[in-house]
PyMOL Python script that loads the backbone (N, CA, C, O; Angstrom):
from pymol import cmd

cmd.read_pdbstr("""\
ATOM      1  N   MET A   1      96.681  96.547 106.875  1.00  0.00           N
ATOM      2  CA  MET A   1      97.845  95.355 106.154  1.00  0.00           C
ATOM      3  C   MET A   1      97.714  95.353 104.855  1.00  0.00           C
ATOM      4  O   MET A   1      96.744  94.853 104.286  1.00  0.00           O
ATOM      5  N   GLU A   2      98.799  95.981 104.202  1.00  0.00           N
ATOM      6  CA  GLU A   2      98.709  95.737 102.774  1.00  0.00           C
ATOM      7  C   GLU A   2      98.285  94.150 102.183  1.00  0.00           C
ATOM      8  O   GLU A   2      98.549  93.037 102.637  1.00  0.00           O
ATOM      9  N   LYS A   3      97.569  94.547 101.059  1.00  0.00           N
ATOM     10  CA  LYS A   3      97.792  93.049 100.544  1.00  0.00           C
ATOM     11  C   LYS A   3      99.195  92.351 100.240  1.00  0.00           C
ATOM     12  O   LYS A   3      99.780  91.377 100.713  1.00  0.00           O
ATOM     13  N   LYS A   4      99.377  92.955  99.591  1.00  0.00           N
ATOM     14  CA  LYS A   4     101.449  92.698  99.313  1.00  0.00           C
ATOM     15  C   LYS A   4     101.799  91.942 100.864  1.00  0.00           C
ATOM     16  O   LYS A   4     102.172  90.785 101.060  1.00  0.00           O
ATOM     17  N   ASP A   5     101.531  93.057 101.883  1.00  0.00           N
ATOM     18  CA  ASP A   5     102.391  92.555 102.983  1.00  0.00           C
ATOM     19  C   ASP A   5     101.528  90.640 103.384  1.00  0.00           C
ATOM     20  O   ASP A   5     102.058  89.609 102.971  1.00  0.00           O
ATOM     21  N   ILE A   6     100.657  90.646 103.934  1.00  0.00           N
ATOM     22  CA  ILE A   6      98.997  89.762 103.730  1.00  0.00           C
ATOM     23  C   ILE A   6     100.313  88.236 102.646  1.00  0.00           C
ATOM     24  O   ILE A   6     100.828  87.242 103.157  1.00  0.00           O
ATOM     25  N   VAL A   7     100.378  88.527 101.726  1.00  0.00           N
ATOM     26  CA  VAL A   7     100.884  87.307 100.519  1.00  0.00           C
ATOM     27  C   VAL A   7     102.405  87.707 101.292  1.00  0.00           C
ATOM     28  O   VAL A   7     102.929  86.602 101.431  1.00  0.00           O
ATOM     29  N   LYS A   8     103.111  88.476 101.710  1.00  0.00           N
ATOM     30  CA  LYS A   8     104.177  88.174 102.117  1.00  0.00           C
ATOM     31  C   LYS A   8     104.680  87.353 103.471  1.00  0.00           C
ATOM     32  O   LYS A   8     105.856  86.996 103.543  1.00  0.00           O
ATOM     33  N   TYR A   9     103.913  87.121 104.345  1.00  0.00           N
ATOM     34  CA  TYR A   9     103.172  86.623 105.091  1.00  0.00           C
ATOM     35  C   TYR A   9     103.340  85.343 105.061  1.00  0.00           C
ATOM     36  O   TYR A   9     104.250  84.713 105.599  1.00  0.00           O
ATOM     37  N   TRP A  10     101.878  84.666 104.010  1.00  0.00           N
ATOM     38  CA  TRP A  10     101.791  83.872 103.968  1.00  0.00           C
ATOM     39  C   TRP A  10     102.825  82.661 103.367  1.00  0.00           C
ATOM     40  O   TRP A  10     102.855  81.464 103.653  1.00  0.00           O
ATOM     41  N   LYS A  11     103.607  83.397 102.479  1.00  0.00           N
ATOM     42  CA  LYS A  11     104.298  83.221 101.596  1.00  0.00           C
ATOM     43  C   LYS A  11     105.928  82.795 102.472  1.00  0.00           C
ATOM     44  O   LYS A  11     106.361  81.653 102.317  1.00  0.00           O
ATOM     45  N   GLU A  12     106.632  83.694 103.259  1.00  0.00           N
ATOM     46  CA  GLU A  12     107.307  83.304 104.619  1.00  0.00           C
ATOM     47  C   GLU A  12     107.377  82.639 104.938  1.00  0.00           C
ATOM     48  O   GLU A  12     108.347  81.900 104.768  1.00  0.00           O
ATOM     49  N   THR A  13     106.393  82.391 105.651  1.00  0.00           N
ATOM     50  CA  THR A  13     106.172  81.132 107.016  1.00  0.00           C
ATOM     51  C   THR A  13     105.936  79.868 106.341  1.00  0.00           C
ATOM     52  O   THR A  13     106.073  78.770 106.879  1.00  0.00           O
ATOM     53  N   SER A  14     105.474  80.126 104.799  1.00  0.00           N
ATOM     54  CA  SER A  14     105.744  78.916 104.146  1.00  0.00           C
ATOM     55  C   SER A  14     106.924  78.435 104.010  1.00  0.00           C
ATOM     56  O   SER A  14     107.207  77.367 104.553  1.00  0.00           O
ATOM     57  N   ASP A  15     107.839  79.128 103.259  1.00  0.00           N
ATOM     58  CA  ASP A  15     109.023  78.679 103.588  1.00  0.00           C
ATOM     59  C   ASP A  15     110.048  78.061 104.750  1.00  0.00           C
ATOM     60  O   ASP A  15     111.002  77.283 104.749  1.00  0.00           O
ATOM     61  N   ARG A  16     109.362  78.797 105.683  1.00  0.00           N
ATOM     62  CA  ARG A  16     110.244  78.743 106.957  1.00  0.00           C
ATOM     63  C   ARG A  16     109.911  76.996 107.290  1.00  0.00           C
ATOM     64  O   ARG A  16     110.778  76.167 107.566  1.00  0.00           O
ATOM     65  N   ASP A  17     107.945  76.649 107.137  1.00  0.00           N
ATOM     66  CA  ASP A  17     107.580  75.482 107.609  1.00  0.00           C
ATOM     67  C   ASP A  17     108.151  74.005 105.981  1.00  0.00           C
ATOM     68  O   ASP A  17     107.897  72.807 105.859  1.00  0.00           O
ATOM     69  N   TYR A  18     108.874  74.900 105.184  1.00  0.00           N
ATOM     70  CA  TYR A  18     108.879  73.535 104.534  1.00  0.00           C
ATOM     71  C   TYR A  18     110.596  73.646 105.021  1.00  0.00           C
ATOM     72  O   TYR A  18     110.898  72.482 105.281  1.00  0.00           O
ATOM     73  N   GLU A  19     111.429  74.247 105.177  1.00  0.00           N
ATOM     74  CA  GLU A  19     112.643  74.087 105.380  1.00  0.00           C
ATOM     75  C   GLU A  19     112.781  72.771 106.746  1.00  0.00           C
ATOM     76  O   GLU A  19     113.605  71.879 106.951  1.00  0.00           O
ATOM     77  N   THR A  20     111.444  73.250 107.518  1.00  0.00           N
ATOM     78  CA  THR A  20     111.091  72.290 108.842  1.00  0.00           C
ATOM     79  C   THR A  20     110.768  70.720 108.234  1.00  0.00           C
ATOM     80  O   THR A  20     111.040  69.573 108.589  1.00  0.00           O
ATOM     81  N   MET A  21     110.114  71.284 107.240  1.00  0.00           N
ATOM     82  CA  MET A  21     109.636  69.668 107.146  1.00  0.00           C
ATOM     83  C   MET A  21     110.504  68.756 106.333  1.00  0.00           C
ATOM     84  O   MET A  21     110.347  67.539 106.435  1.00  0.00           O
ATOM     85  N   LEU A  22     111.561  69.348 105.398  1.00  0.00           N
ATOM     86  CA  LEU A  22     112.825  68.537 104.723  1.00  0.00           C
ATOM     87  C   LEU A  22     113.850  68.478 106.616  1.00  0.00           C
ATOM     88  O   LEU A  22     114.695  67.623 106.882  1.00  0.00           O
ATOM     89  N   HIS A  23     113.552  69.239 107.264  1.00  0.00           N
ATOM     90  CA  HIS A  23     114.471  68.644 108.912  1.00  0.00           C
ATOM     91  C   HIS A  23     114.268  67.482 109.363  1.00  0.00           C
ATOM     92  O   HIS A  23     115.087  66.621 109.682  1.00  0.00           O
ATOM     93  N   LEU A  24     112.540  67.465 109.397  1.00  0.00           N
ATOM     94  CA  LEU A  24     111.955  66.475 109.762  1.00  0.00           C
ATOM     95  C   LEU A  24     111.906  65.144 108.932  1.00  0.00           C
ATOM     96  O   LEU A  24     111.858  64.019 109.431  1.00  0.00           O
ATOM     97  N   PHE A  25     111.925  65.448 107.537  1.00  0.00           N
ATOM     98  CA  PHE A  25     111.779  63.925 106.712  1.00  0.00           C
ATOM     99  C   PHE A  25     113.424  63.386 107.001  1.00  0.00           C
ATOM    100  O   PHE A  25     113.677  62.320 107.563  1.00  0.00           O
ATOM    101  N   GLN A  26     114.444  64.334 106.505  1.00  0.00           N
ATOM    102  CA  GLN A  26     115.460  63.681 107.004  1.00  0.00           C
ATOM    103  C   GLN A  26     116.086  62.828 108.077  1.00  0.00           C
ATOM    104  O   GLN A  26     117.179  62.266 108.149  1.00  0.00           O
ATOM    105  N   SER A  27     115.038  62.908 108.899  1.00  0.00           N
ATOM    106  CA  SER A  27     115.253  62.547 110.260  1.00  0.00           C
ATOM    107  C   SER A  27     114.779  61.539 110.508  1.00  0.00           C
ATOM    108  O   SER A  27     114.835  60.903 111.560  1.00  0.00           O
ATOM    109  N   LYS A  28     114.045  61.201 109.138  1.00  0.00           N
ATOM    110  CA  LYS A  28     112.907  60.156 109.658  1.00  0.00           C
ATOM    111  C   LYS A  28     111.637  60.165 110.807  1.00  0.00           C
ATOM    112  O   LYS A  28     111.383  59.420 111.753  1.00  0.00           O
ATOM    113  N   ASP A  29     111.044  61.247 110.314  1.00  0.00           N
ATOM    114  CA  ASP A  29     110.302  61.552 111.003  1.00  0.00           C
ATOM    115  C   ASP A  29     109.396  61.920 110.405  1.00  0.00           C
ATOM    116  O   ASP A  29     108.827  63.009 110.476  1.00  0.00           O
ATOM    117  N   PHE A  30     109.085  60.649 109.473  1.00  0.00           N
ATOM    118  CA  PHE A  30     107.951  61.181 107.952  1.00  0.00           C
ATOM    119  C   PHE A  30     106.184  61.761 109.379  1.00  0.00           C
ATOM    120  O   PHE A  30     105.922  62.962 109.327  1.00  0.00           O
ATOM    121  N   HIS A  31     105.829  61.424 109.772  1.00  0.00           N
ATOM    122  CA  HIS A  31     104.532  61.645 110.332  1.00  0.00           C
ATOM    123  C   HIS A  31     104.206  63.025 110.758  1.00  0.00           C
ATOM    124  O   HIS A  31     103.111  63.578 110.647  1.00  0.00           O
ATOM    125  N   TRP A  32     105.414  63.564 111.316  1.00  0.00           N
ATOM    126  CA  TRP A  32     105.617  65.594 111.139  1.00  0.00           C
ATOM    127  C   TRP A  32     106.363  66.027 110.282  1.00  0.00           C
ATOM    128  O   TRP A  32     106.645  67.225 110.297  1.00  0.00           O
ATOM    129  N   SER A  33     106.811  65.292 109.440  1.00  0.00           N
ATOM    130  CA  SER A  33     106.998  65.604 108.097  1.00  0.00           C
ATOM    131  C   SER A  33     105.674  66.200 107.578  1.00  0.00           C
ATOM    132  O   SER A  33     105.256  67.354 107.669  1.00  0.00           O
ATOM    133  N   LEU A  34     105.074  65.009 106.960  1.00  0.00           N
ATOM    134  CA  LEU A  34     103.694  65.198 106.239  1.00  0.00           C
ATOM    135  C   LEU A  34     102.867  66.538 106.905  1.00  0.00           C
ATOM    136  O   LEU A  34     102.588  67.619 106.387  1.00  0.00           O
ATOM    137  N   PHE A  35     102.639  66.091 108.055  1.00  0.00           N
ATOM    138  CA  PHE A  35     101.481  67.198 108.894  1.00  0.00           C
ATOM    139  C   PHE A  35     101.892  68.259 107.877  1.00  0.00           C
ATOM    140  O   PHE A  35     101.261  68.687 106.910  1.00  0.00           O
ATOM    141  N   ILE A  36     104.032  68.822 108.680  1.00  0.00           N
ATOM    142  CA  ILE A  36     103.849  70.353 108.297  1.00  0.00           C
ATOM    143  C   ILE A  36     104.008  70.580 106.836  1.00  0.00           C
ATOM    144  O   ILE A  36     103.769  71.736 106.485  1.00  0.00           O
ATOM    145  N   GLY A  37     104.435  69.552 105.691  1.00  0.00           N
ATOM    146  CA  GLY A  37     103.827  69.470 104.670  1.00  0.00           C
ATOM    147  C   GLY A  37     102.393  70.070 104.310  1.00  0.00           C
ATOM    148  O   GLY A  37     102.089  70.882 103.436  1.00  0.00           O
ATOM    149  N   HIS A  38     101.904  69.662 104.900  1.00  0.00           N
ATOM    150  CA  HIS A  38     100.044  70.217 104.975  1.00  0.00           C
ATOM    151  C   HIS A  38     100.481  71.203 104.842  1.00  0.00           C
ATOM    152  O   HIS A  38     100.713  71.691 103.736  1.00  0.00           O
ATOM    153  N   LEU A  39     100.766  71.899 106.212  1.00  0.00           N
ATOM    154  CA  LEU A  39     101.159  73.504 105.875  1.00  0.00           C
ATOM    155  C   LEU A  39     101.724  74.376 105.190  1.00  0.00           C
ATOM    156  O   LEU A  39     101.549  75.577 104.982  1.00  0.00           O
ATOM    157  N   VAL A  40     102.477  73.555 104.844  1.00  0.00           N
ATOM    158  CA  VAL A  40     103.273  74.454 103.605  1.00  0.00           C
ATOM    159  C   VAL A  40     102.306  75.014 102.773  1.00  0.00           C
ATOM    160  O   VAL A  40     102.058  76.219 102.780  1.00  0.00           O
ATOM    161  N   ILE A  41     101.496  73.839 101.736  1.00  0.00           N
ATOM    162  CA  ILE A  41     100.529  73.652 101.204  1.00  0.00           C
ATOM    163  C   ILE A  41      99.530  74.776 101.068  1.00  0.00           C
ATOM    164  O   ILE A  41      99.277  75.763 100.377  1.00  0.00           O
ATOM    165  N   GLU A  42      99.033  73.971 102.277  1.00  0.00           N
ATOM    166  CA  GLU A  42      98.055  75.540 103.085  1.00  0.00           C
ATOM    167  C   GLU A  42      98.138  76.981 102.855  1.00  0.00           C
ATOM    168  O   GLU A  42      97.349  77.807 102.396  1.00  0.00           O
ATOM    169  N   LYS A  43      99.208  77.029 103.266  1.00  0.00           N
ATOM    170  CA  LYS A  43      99.927  78.881 103.582  1.00  0.00           C
ATOM    171  C   LYS A  43     100.153  79.134 101.784  1.00  0.00           C
ATOM    172  O   LYS A  43      99.923  80.222 101.257  1.00  0.00           O
ATOM    173  N   LEU A  44     100.526  78.198 101.198  1.00  0.00           N
ATOM    174  CA  LEU A  44     100.803  79.197  99.937  1.00  0.00           C
ATOM    175  C   LEU A  44      99.315  79.081  99.745  1.00  0.00           C
ATOM    176  O   LEU A  44      98.807  80.195  99.873  1.00  0.00           O
ATOM    177  N   LEU A  45      98.306  78.014  99.448  1.00  0.00           N
ATOM    178  CA  LEU A  45      96.639  78.232  99.119  1.00  0.00           C
ATOM    179  C   LEU A  45      96.107  79.757  99.518  1.00  0.00           C
ATOM    180  O   LEU A  45      95.110  80.313  99.058  1.00  0.00           O
ATOM    181  N   LYS A  46      96.785  80.137 100.231  1.00  0.00           N
ATOM    182  CA  LYS A  46      96.182  81.031 101.175  1.00  0.00           C
ATOM    183  C   LYS A  46      96.805  82.494 100.456  1.00  0.00           C
ATOM    184  O   LYS A  46      96.285  83.494  99.961  1.00  0.00           O
ATOM    185  N   ALA A  47      97.814  82.155 100.627  1.00  0.00           N
ATOM    186  CA  ALA A  47      98.449  83.293  99.868  1.00  0.00           C
ATOM    187  C   ALA A  47      98.111  83.652  97.855  1.00  0.00           C
ATOM    188  O   ALA A  47      98.110  84.654  97.141  1.00  0.00           O
ATOM    189  N   ILE A  48      97.932  82.546  97.709  1.00  0.00           N
ATOM    190  CA  ILE A  48      97.622  82.825  96.160  1.00  0.00           C
ATOM    191  C   ILE A  48      95.726  83.061  96.358  1.00  0.00           C
ATOM    192  O   ILE A  48      95.171  83.050  95.260  1.00  0.00           O
ATOM    193  N   PHE A  49      95.116  83.185  97.112  1.00  0.00           N
ATOM    194  CA  PHE A  49      94.046  83.147  97.573  1.00  0.00           C
ATOM    195  C   PHE A  49      93.712  84.815  97.209  1.00  0.00           C
ATOM    196  O   PHE A  49      93.168  85.409  96.278  1.00  0.00           O
ATOM    197  N   VAL A  50      94.475  85.256  98.717  1.00  0.00           N
ATOM    198  CA  VAL A  50      94.406  86.456  98.299  1.00  0.00           C
ATOM    199  C   VAL A  50      95.139  87.746  97.552  1.00  0.00           C
ATOM    200  O   VAL A  50      94.893  88.920  97.829  1.00  0.00           O
ATOM    201  N   ILE A  51      96.327  87.182  96.299  1.00  0.00           N
ATOM    202  CA  ILE A  51      96.931  87.206  95.137  1.00  0.00           C
ATOM    203  C   ILE A  51      95.551  87.393  94.488  1.00  0.00           C
ATOM    204  O   ILE A  51      95.122  88.544  94.411  1.00  0.00           O
ATOM    205  N   ASN A  52      94.655  86.157  93.912  1.00  0.00           N
ATOM    206  CA  ASN A  52      93.167  86.554  93.491  1.00  0.00           C
ATOM    207  C   ASN A  52      91.679  87.601  93.711  1.00  0.00           C
ATOM    208  O   ASN A  52      90.713  88.132  93.164  1.00  0.00           O
ATOM    209  N   ASN A  53      92.375  87.386  94.884  1.00  0.00           N
ATOM    210  CA  ASN A  53      90.790  87.894  95.110  1.00  0.00           C
ATOM    211  C   ASN A  53      90.789  89.397  95.628  1.00  0.00           C
ATOM    212  O   ASN A  53      91.312  89.617  96.720  1.00  0.00           O
ATOM    213  N   ASP A  54      90.252  90.402  94.933  1.00  0.00           N
ATOM    214  CA  ASP A  54      89.847  91.566  95.038  1.00  0.00           C
ATOM    215  C   ASP A  54      89.399  92.168  95.832  1.00  0.00           C
ATOM    216  O   ASP A  54      89.767  93.321  96.059  1.00  0.00           O
ATOM    217  N   HIS A  55      88.302  91.456  96.612  1.00  0.00           N
ATOM    218  CA  HIS A  55      87.008  92.067  97.586  1.00  0.00           C
ATOM    219  C   HIS A  55      87.428  91.496  99.064  1.00  0.00           C
ATOM    220  O   HIS A  55      87.053  92.035 100.105  1.00  0.00           O
ATOM    221  N   ASN A  56      88.155  90.478  99.018  1.00  0.00           N
ATOM    222  CA  ASN A  56      89.109  90.353 100.619  1.00  0.00           C
ATOM    223  C   ASN A  56      90.079  89.286 100.406  1.00  0.00           C
ATOM    224  O   ASN A  56      90.273  88.250  99.770  1.00  0.00           O
ATOM    225  N   ILE A  57      90.865  90.508 101.741  1.00  0.00           N
ATOM    226  CA  ILE A  57      91.824  89.741 101.750  1.00  0.00           C
ATOM    227  C   ILE A  57      92.302  88.213 103.357  1.00  0.00           C
ATOM    228  O   ILE A  57      93.277  87.691 103.897  1.00  0.00           O
ATOM    229  N   VAL A  58      91.364  88.203 103.379  1.00  0.00           N
ATOM    230  CA  VAL A  58      91.143  87.382 104.497  1.00  0.00           C
ATOM    231  C   VAL A  58      90.826  85.984 104.083  1.00  0.00           C
ATOM    232  O   VAL A  58      89.726  85.652 103.642  1.00  0.00           O
ATOM    233  N   PRO A  59      92.225  84.877 104.308  1.00  0.00           N
ATOM    234  CA  PRO A  59      91.539  83.706 103.663  1.00  0.00           C
ATOM    235  C   PRO A  59      90.460  82.869 104.533  1.00  0.00           C
ATOM    236  O   PRO A  59      90.492  82.831 105.763  1.00  0.00           O
ATOM    237  N   PRO A  60      89.470  82.181 103.709  1.00  0.00           N
ATOM    238  CA  PRO A  60      89.182  81.280 104.536  1.00  0.00           C
ATOM    239  C   PRO A  60      90.082  80.174 105.496  1.00  0.00           C
ATOM    240  O   PRO A  60      91.072  79.535 105.141  1.00  0.00           O
ATOM    241  N   LYS A  61      89.259  80.168 107.108  1.00  0.00           N
ATOM    242  CA  LYS A  61      89.562  79.567 108.066  1.00  0.00           C
ATOM    243  C   LYS A  61      89.191  78.381 107.977  1.00  0.00           C
ATOM    244  O   LYS A  61      88.153  77.905 108.436  1.00  0.00           O
ATOM    245  N   THR A  62      90.249  77.695 107.217  1.00  0.00           N
ATOM    246  CA  THR A  62      89.948  76.407 107.165  1.00  0.00           C
ATOM    247  C   THR A  62      91.003  75.103 106.566  1.00  0.00           C
ATOM    248  O   THR A  62      91.250  75.289 105.374  1.00  0.00           O
ATOM    249  N   HIS A  63      91.568  74.029 107.047  1.00  0.00           N
ATOM    250  CA  HIS A  63      92.634  73.688 106.329  1.00  0.00           C
ATOM    251  C   HIS A  63      92.488  72.736 105.448  1.00  0.00           C
ATOM    252  O   HIS A  63      93.318  71.844 105.273  1.00  0.00           O
ATOM    253  N   ASP A  64      91.333  72.866 104.778  1.00  0.00           N
ATOM    254  CA  ASP A  64      90.533  71.597 103.659  1.00  0.00           C
ATOM    255  C   ASP A  64      91.575  71.971 102.210  1.00  0.00           C
ATOM    256  O   ASP A  64      90.980  72.674 101.393  1.00  0.00           O
ATOM    257  N   LEU A  65      92.607  71.699 101.926  1.00  0.00           N
ATOM    258  CA  LEU A  65      93.417  72.124 100.612  1.00  0.00           C
ATOM    259  C   LEU A  65      92.467  72.091  99.760  1.00  0.00           C
ATOM    260  O   LEU A  65      92.483  72.969  98.898  1.00  0.00           O
ATOM    261  N   LEU A  66      91.347  71.067  99.742  1.00  0.00           N
ATOM    262  CA  LEU A  66      90.825  71.655  97.939  1.00  0.00           C
ATOM    263  C   LEU A  66      89.826  72.928  97.968  1.00  0.00           C
ATOM    264  O   LEU A  66      89.697  73.876  97.194  1.00  0.00           O
ATOM    265  N   LEU A  67      89.193  72.583  99.133  1.00  0.00           N
ATOM    266  CA  LEU A  67      88.412  74.019  99.194  1.00  0.00           C
ATOM    267  C   LEU A  67      89.099  74.939  99.036  1.00  0.00           C
ATOM    268  O   LEU A  67      88.714  75.681  98.132  1.00  0.00           O
ATOM    269  N   LEU A  68      90.410  75.372  99.779  1.00  0.00           N
ATOM    270  CA  LEU A  68      90.845  76.329  99.613  1.00  0.00           C
ATOM    271  C   LEU A  68      91.778  76.567  98.290  1.00  0.00           C
ATOM    272  O   LEU A  68      92.234  77.707  98.211  1.00  0.00           O
ATOM    273  N   ALA A  69      92.200  75.484  97.032  1.00  0.00           N
ATOM    274  CA  ALA A  69      92.315  75.400  96.439  1.00  0.00           C
ATOM    275  C   ALA A  69      91.470  76.606  95.184  1.00  0.00           C
ATOM    276  O   ALA A  69      91.753  77.414  94.299  1.00  0.00           O
ATOM    277  N   LYS A  70      90.179  75.936  95.973  1.00  0.00           N
ATOM    278  CA  LYS A  70      88.479  76.063  94.745  1.00  0.00           C
ATOM    279  C   LYS A  70      88.250  77.773  95.219  1.00  0.00           C
ATOM    280  O   LYS A  70      87.910  78.651  94.427  1.00  0.00           O
ATOM    281  N   LYS A  71      88.530  77.987  96.717  1.00  0.00           N
ATOM    282  CA  LYS A  71      87.989  79.389  96.726  1.00  0.00           C
ATOM    283  C   LYS A  71      89.783  80.126  95.778  1.00  0.00           C
ATOM    284  O   LYS A  71      89.924  80.991  94.914  1.00  0.00           O
ATOM    285  N   ALA A  72      90.327  79.653  96.172  1.00  0.00           N
ATOM    286  CA  ALA A  72      91.275  80.543  95.629  1.00  0.00           C
ATOM    287  C   ALA A  72      91.167  80.688  93.698  1.00  0.00           C
ATOM    288  O   ALA A  72      91.765  81.337  92.839  1.00  0.00           O
ATOM    289  N   GLY A  73      90.608  80.182  93.708  1.00  0.00           N
ATOM    290  CA  GLY A  73      90.618  80.746  91.906  1.00  0.00           C
ATOM    291  C   GLY A  73      91.048  79.231  91.186  1.00  0.00           C
ATOM    292  O   GLY A  73      90.278  78.803  90.326  1.00  0.00           O
ATOM    293  N   ILE A  74      92.532  78.249  91.607  1.00  0.00           N
ATOM    294  CA  ILE A  74      92.625  77.356  91.175  1.00  0.00           C
ATOM    295  C   ILE A  74      91.937  76.388  90.323  1.00  0.00           C
ATOM    296  O   ILE A  74      90.901  75.800  90.634  1.00  0.00           O
ATOM    297  N   GLU A  75      92.747  76.229  88.946  1.00  0.00           N
ATOM    298  CA  GLU A  75      91.494  74.906  88.092  1.00  0.00           C
ATOM    299  C   GLU A  75      92.770  73.970  88.685  1.00  0.00           C
ATOM    300  O   GLU A  75      93.998  74.048  88.731  1.00  0.00           O
ATOM    301  N   THR A  76      91.973  73.269  89.004  1.00  0.00           N
ATOM    302  CA  THR A  76      92.777  71.238  89.173  1.00  0.00           C
ATOM    303  C   THR A  76      91.785  71.032  88.208  1.00  0.00           C
ATOM    304  O   THR A  76      91.051  71.825  87.619  1.00  0.00           O
ATOM    305  N   ASN A  77      91.929  69.532  88.146  1.00  0.00           N
ATOM    306  CA  ASN A  77      91.738  68.282  88.170  1.00  0.00           C
ATOM    307  C   ASN A  77      91.266  66.656  88.778  1.00  0.00           C
ATOM    308  O   ASN A  77      92.002  66.372  89.723  1.00  0.00           O
ATOM    309  N   ASP A  78      90.600  65.928  88.586  1.00  0.00           N
ATOM    310  CA  ASP A  78      90.750  64.819  88.907  1.00  0.00           C
ATOM    311  C   ASP A  78      91.663  64.147  90.352  1.00  0.00           C
ATOM    312  O   ASP A  78      91.244  63.718  91.427  1.00  0.00           O
ATOM    313  N   GLU A  79      93.013  64.284  89.821  1.00  0.00           N
ATOM    314  CA  GLU A  79      93.929  63.811  89.961  1.00  0.00           C
ATOM    315  C   GLU A  79      94.477  64.876  91.271  1.00  0.00           C
ATOM    316  O   GLU A  79      94.604  64.469  92.426  1.00  0.00           O
ATOM    317  N   ILE A  80      94.766  66.305  90.835  1.00  0.00           N
ATOM    318  CA  ILE A  80      94.563  67.586  92.253  1.00  0.00           C
ATOM    319  C   ILE A  80      93.799  67.436  93.041  1.00  0.00           C
ATOM    320  O   ILE A  80      94.008  67.669  94.232  1.00  0.00           O
ATOM    321  N   ASN A  81      92.812  67.044  92.608  1.00  0.00           N
ATOM    322  CA  ASN A  81      91.422  67.021  93.714  1.00  0.00           C
ATOM    323  C   ASN A  81      91.844  65.876  94.749  1.00  0.00           C
ATOM    324  O   ASN A  81      91.988  65.966  95.968  1.00  0.00           O
ATOM    325  N   ASP A  82      92.004  64.740  93.880  1.00  0.00           N
ATOM    326  CA  ASP A  82      92.207  63.404  94.879  1.00  0.00           C
ATOM    327  C   ASP A  82      93.468  63.872  96.087  1.00  0.00           C
ATOM    328  O   ASP A  82      93.275  63.918  97.302  1.00  0.00           O
ATOM    329  N   MET A  83      94.689  64.171  95.420  1.00  0.00           N
ATOM    330  CA  MET A  83      95.670  64.524  96.063  1.00  0.00           C
ATOM    331  C   MET A  83      95.495  65.423  96.935  1.00  0.00           C
ATOM    332  O   MET A  83      95.846  65.127  98.077  1.00  0.00           O
ATOM    333  N   LEU A  84      94.898  66.820  96.695  1.00  0.00           N
ATOM    334  CA  LEU A  84      94.754  67.484  97.626  1.00  0.00           C
ATOM    335  C   LEU A  84      93.714  67.198  98.988  1.00  0.00           C
ATOM    336  O   LEU A  84      94.005  67.639 100.100  1.00  0.00           O
ATOM    337  N   ASP A  85      92.516  66.428  98.738  1.00  0.00           N
ATOM    338  CA  ASP A  85      91.446  65.822  99.775  1.00  0.00           C
ATOM    339  C   ASP A  85      92.275  64.859 100.408  1.00  0.00           C
ATOM    340  O   ASP A  85      92.066  64.660 101.604  1.00  0.00           O
ATOM    341  N   PHE A  86      93.498  63.994  99.636  1.00  0.00           N
ATOM    342  CA  PHE A  86      94.342  62.717 100.329  1.00  0.00           C
ATOM    343  C   PHE A  86      95.052  63.069 101.582  1.00  0.00           C
ATOM    344  O   PHE A  86      95.325  62.448 102.610  1.00  0.00           O
ATOM    345  N   ILE A  87      95.239  64.151 101.194  1.00  0.00           N
ATOM    346  CA  ILE A  87      96.284  64.966 102.313  1.00  0.00           C
ATOM    347  C   ILE A  87      96.008  65.490 103.868  1.00  0.00           C
ATOM    348  O   ILE A  87      96.488  65.304 104.986  1.00  0.00           O
ATOM    349  N   THR A  88      94.510  66.566 103.004  1.00  0.00           N
ATOM    350  CA  THR A  88      93.794  66.724 104.104  1.00  0.00           C
ATOM    351  C   THR A  88      93.034  65.510 104.344  1.00  0.00           C
ATOM    352  O   THR A  88      93.149  65.299 105.552  1.00  0.00           O
ATOM    353  N   THR A  89      92.434  64.751 103.906  1.00  0.00           N
ATOM    354  CA  THR A  89      91.812  63.505 105.161  1.00  0.00           C
ATOM    355  C   THR A  89      93.159  62.965 106.194  1.00  0.00           C
ATOM    356  O   THR A  89      93.109  62.850 107.418  1.00  0.00           O
ATOM    357  N   PHE A  90      94.313  62.689 105.323  1.00  0.00           N
ATOM    358  CA  PHE A  90      95.568  62.157 106.471  1.00  0.00           C
ATOM    359  C   PHE A  90      95.668  62.502 107.899  1.00  0.00           C
ATOM    360  O   PHE A  90      95.639  61.930 108.989  1.00  0.00           O
ATOM    361  N   ASN A  91      95.869  64.331 107.154  1.00  0.00           N
ATOM    362  CA  ASN A  91      96.297  65.219 108.417  1.00  0.00           C
ATOM    363  C   ASN A  91      94.624  65.129 109.681  1.00  0.00           C
ATOM    364  O   ASN A  91      94.728  65.013 110.902  1.00  0.00           O
ATOM    365  N   ILE A  92      93.914  65.177 109.281  1.00  0.00           N
ATOM    366  CA  ILE A  92      92.675  64.909 109.941  1.00  0.00           C
ATOM    367  C   ILE A  92      92.461  64.256 110.505  1.00  0.00           C
ATOM    368  O   ILE A  92      91.615  64.347 111.395  1.00  0.00           O
ATOM    369  N   ASN A  93      93.579  62.652 110.069  1.00  0.00           N
ATOM    370  CA  ASN A  93      92.828  61.478 110.663  1.00  0.00           C
ATOM    371  C   ASN A  93      94.293  61.466 111.549  1.00  0.00           C
ATOM    372  O   ASN A  93      94.447  60.580 112.389  1.00  0.00           O
ATOM    373  N   CYS A  94      95.320  62.450 111.334  1.00  0.00           N
ATOM    374  CA  CYS A  94      96.626  61.793 112.397  1.00  0.00           C
ATOM    375  C   CYS A  94      96.098  62.314 113.284  1.00  0.00           C
ATOM    376  O   CYS A  94      95.745  61.499 114.137  1.00  0.00           O
ATOM    377  N   THR A  95      95.726  63.893 113.635  1.00  0.00           N
ATOM    378  CA  THR A  95      95.589  64.490 114.969  1.00  0.00           C
ATOM    379  C   THR A  95      94.267  64.198 115.515  1.00  0.00           C
ATOM    380  O   THR A  95      93.818  65.183 116.100  1.00  0.00           O
ATOM    381  N   ILE A  96      93.380  63.047 115.529  1.00  0.00           N
ATOM    382  CA  ILE A  96      92.440  63.135 115.606  1.00  0.00           C
ATOM    383  C   ILE A  96      92.780  61.322 116.486  1.00  0.00           C
ATOM    384  O   ILE A  96      92.206  60.830 117.458  1.00  0.00           O
ATOM    385  N   SER A  97      93.661  60.884 115.817  1.00  0.00           N
ATOM    386  CA  SER A  97      93.959  59.673 116.356  1.00  0.00           C
ATOM    387  C   SER A  97      95.081  59.671 117.779  1.00  0.00           C
ATOM    388  O   SER A  97      95.394  58.609 118.317  1.00  0.00           O
TER     389      SER A  97
END
""", "prot")
cmd.dss("prot")
cmd.show_as("cartoon", "prot")
cmd.util.cbc("prot")
cmd.orient("prot")
């Protein structure tokens, strides 16, 4: 599979998940909307990882958004780091509960 096809896969699946997230939010199913929102961000970060990485087109197998952002080469600040960490922690805690 070529790099452009992998990026397209991550982007298209993220777009579909985004629509699902909106439907869940509109139906006031906030818990699941947030969970799917995490997946949307994760898939976009994985697409960016593939775009920015010339040697490896397989993104890390992790749900840790901050780790993915760093591995993708995205420059962040403390506020973004905290937000990505908060989203990841929220979703990990929800799946454990």
